[in-house]
C-alpha positions as MATLAB code, in Angstrom:
seq = 'XXXXXXXXXXXXXXXXXXXXXXXXXXXXXXXXXXXXXXXXXXXXXXXXXXXXXXXXXXXXXXXXXXXXXXXXXXXXXXXXXXXXXXXXXXXXXXXXXXXXXXXXXXXXXXXXXXXXXXXXXXXXXXXXXXXXXXXXXXXXXXXXXXXXXXXXXXXXXXXXXXXXXXXXXXXXXXXXXXXXXXXX';
ca = [
      26.347   24.431   -3.311;
      23.198   24.190   -5.734;
      19.917   24.809   -3.815;
      16.946   23.095   -4.420;
      13.040   24.297   -4.435;
      11.389   22.868   -1.699;
       7.858   22.377   -1.528;
       7.611   20.853    2.022;
       8.973   18.740    4.585;
       6.761   17.092    6.817;
       6.496   14.140    9.178;
       3.604   11.615    8.669;
       2.421    7.976    7.421;
       3.380    6.592    3.964;
       0.163    6.562    2.571;
       0.378    4.715   -0.678;
       2.153    1.634   -1.904;
       4.231   -1.139   -0.143;
       5.273    1.122    3.054;
       1.748    1.939    3.619;
       1.720    2.798    7.257;
       5.556    3.331    8.052;
       6.055    6.869    9.817;
       8.502    8.875    7.503;
       9.687   12.299    6.752;
       8.568   13.571    3.332;
      10.873   16.085    1.438;
       8.722   17.349   -1.044;
      10.237   18.982   -4.094;
       8.453   22.045   -6.392;
       8.462   21.478   -9.979;
       7.893   18.763  -12.351;
       8.471   17.769  -16.294;
       5.436   16.503  -16.740;
       1.799   17.861  -16.138;
      -0.651   14.968  -15.103;
      -4.405   15.972  -14.819;
      -4.435   14.114  -11.580;
      -1.474   15.586   -9.765;
      -2.196   16.794   -6.451;
       0.923   19.023   -5.689;
       1.321   22.577   -6.153;
       4.549   23.001   -8.537;
       5.305   26.636   -8.299;
       5.611   26.718   -4.493;
       8.525   26.457   -2.712;
      11.428   27.539   -0.513;
      15.075   27.327   -1.896;
      17.232   25.258    0.238;
      20.743   23.786    0.428;
      21.247   20.184    1.001;
      22.536   20.781    4.574;
      19.588   23.052    5.259;
      17.364   19.881    3.915;
      19.112   17.563    6.056;
      18.610   19.966    8.977;
      15.275   20.170    8.788;
      14.713   16.231    8.285;
      16.694   15.977   11.692;
      13.863   17.493   13.484;
      11.612   14.255   13.061;
      12.538   10.881   14.375;
      11.820    8.191   11.930;
      14.394    6.609    9.550;
      12.572    6.338    6.570;
      12.751    9.645    4.148;
      10.604    9.724    1.220;
      11.579   12.135   -1.763;
       8.775   12.794   -3.440;
       7.055   16.060   -5.250;
       6.733   17.289   -8.137;
       9.745   15.527   -9.690;
      12.519   14.817   -7.279;
      14.581   13.499   -9.915;
      15.007   17.044  -11.200;
      16.765   18.213   -8.013;
      18.078   15.437   -6.193;
      21.908   14.467   -6.594;
      24.673   12.542   -4.717;
      25.675   14.772   -2.019;
      21.995   14.913   -0.590;
      21.541   11.089   -0.593;
      24.965   10.793    1.202;
      24.182   13.327    3.911;
      20.680   11.338    4.450;
      22.421    7.740    4.743;
      25.267    9.682    6.971;
      22.179   10.736    9.391;
      21.159    7.034    9.411;
      18.093    7.210    7.026;
      16.428    4.676    4.680;
      15.795    6.523    1.428;
      12.732    5.969   -0.544;
      11.884    7.991   -3.727;
       8.605    8.209   -5.490;
       9.577    9.582   -9.394;
       8.216    9.181  -12.725;
      11.383    7.304  -14.234;
      12.317    9.774  -16.988;
      15.290   11.237  -15.491;
      18.253    9.027  -13.941;
      18.672    8.865  -10.241;
      21.699    9.319   -8.116;
      23.134    5.939   -6.271;
      22.494    4.833   -3.017;
      18.496    5.354   -2.879;
      17.119    2.475   -1.162;
      13.514    1.995   -2.307;
      12.713    3.068   -5.752;
       8.954    3.713   -6.688;
       8.472    4.429   -9.984;
       4.851    5.691  -11.283;
       5.295    6.119  -15.322;
       3.227    7.553  -17.827;
       1.918    7.356  -20.957;
       4.110    8.655  -23.144;
       7.128    9.589  -20.899;
      10.183    6.897  -21.734;
      10.924    5.336  -18.331;
      15.476    5.436  -17.937;
      15.762    4.109  -14.727;
      18.109    1.229  -14.170;
      16.715   -0.222  -10.918;
      12.830   -0.089  -10.118;
      11.385   -1.603   -6.112;
       7.672   -1.171   -7.027;
       5.710    0.513  -10.038;
       3.096    2.138   -8.857;
       0.167    3.376  -11.448;
      -2.814    5.810  -10.995;
      -5.651    3.600  -12.579;
      -7.727    5.246  -14.850;
      -8.754    2.252  -17.386;
      -5.756    2.899  -19.364;
      -3.307   -0.285  -20.501;
      -1.433   -0.960  -17.574;
      -0.448   -4.254  -18.931;
       2.565   -2.385  -21.248;
       3.999   -1.210  -17.949;
       4.247   -4.696  -16.263;
       5.912   -6.402  -19.268;
       8.466   -3.417  -19.853;
       9.269   -2.305  -16.363;
      11.184   -4.880  -14.037;
      10.245   -4.647  -10.261;
       9.566   -6.518   -7.453;
       5.981   -4.880   -7.199;
       3.396   -3.848   -9.129;
       0.529   -1.444   -7.389;
      -2.629    0.222   -9.382;
      -3.971    3.070   -7.439;
      -7.586    4.364   -7.738;
      -7.496    7.668   -9.496;
      -8.551   10.182   -6.223;
     -10.580    7.674   -5.036;
     -12.949    7.772   -7.591;
     -12.948    4.454   -9.753;
     -12.112    2.496   -6.595;
     -14.412   -0.774   -7.890;
     -13.001   -0.734  -11.607;
      -9.437   -0.766   -9.746;
     -10.221   -3.739   -7.277;
     -11.891   -5.429  -10.293;
      -9.073   -4.925  -12.299;
      -6.648   -6.423   -9.562;
      -8.440   -9.215   -9.146;
      -8.714  -10.423  -12.733;
      -5.251   -9.470  -13.025;
      -3.452  -10.721   -9.950;
       0.319   -9.685  -10.659;
      -1.161   -6.172   -9.538;
      -1.714   -5.324   -6.121;
      -4.053   -2.520   -4.837;
      -2.401    0.727   -3.403;
      -5.005    2.778   -1.863;
      -4.635    6.455   -0.996;
      -5.189    5.455    2.979;
      -3.862    9.221    3.851;
      -6.504   10.815    2.257;
      -8.972    7.828    3.749;
      -7.912    8.670    7.499;
      -7.423   12.577    6.671;
      -4.036   12.897    7.315;
      -1.223   14.891    5.610;
];
């Protein structure tokens, strides 16, 4: 069985997007096919783990929510991991840049698309963009989702992001609350 490079697995509250405040186990994958200047993940660090080792570690915690994040988790996840997590009763969320297909069975897909990186996903529940003043309306027009969130870039442009959301009410504000309340 192919091993996956895992940066960390930890228990905390979801700090961003629609599920903000929800207790969850985070499975942070190492590696990404993009290099965004605002990314807060160390892409090279991690331990190689099998799906069984990942699910055993996830079972140490009680929340139903599991969030697959990265780096870019779509580079490594597979149907077997998704099935194992479902078999253990988990609701599976993923945070992805959308540039690679996902195996079936993921319950909530948050796509954070990047400029000049085509999105190939067929199902998106939430589009979440780090707002740096770029044209976000092209993403709104092109990507069909139930929710569209704008997030200030590292908390540096909150007023600008709030003003944009107020002027474009089909977007909603997403703050990195985990950073605001100083949790992981």
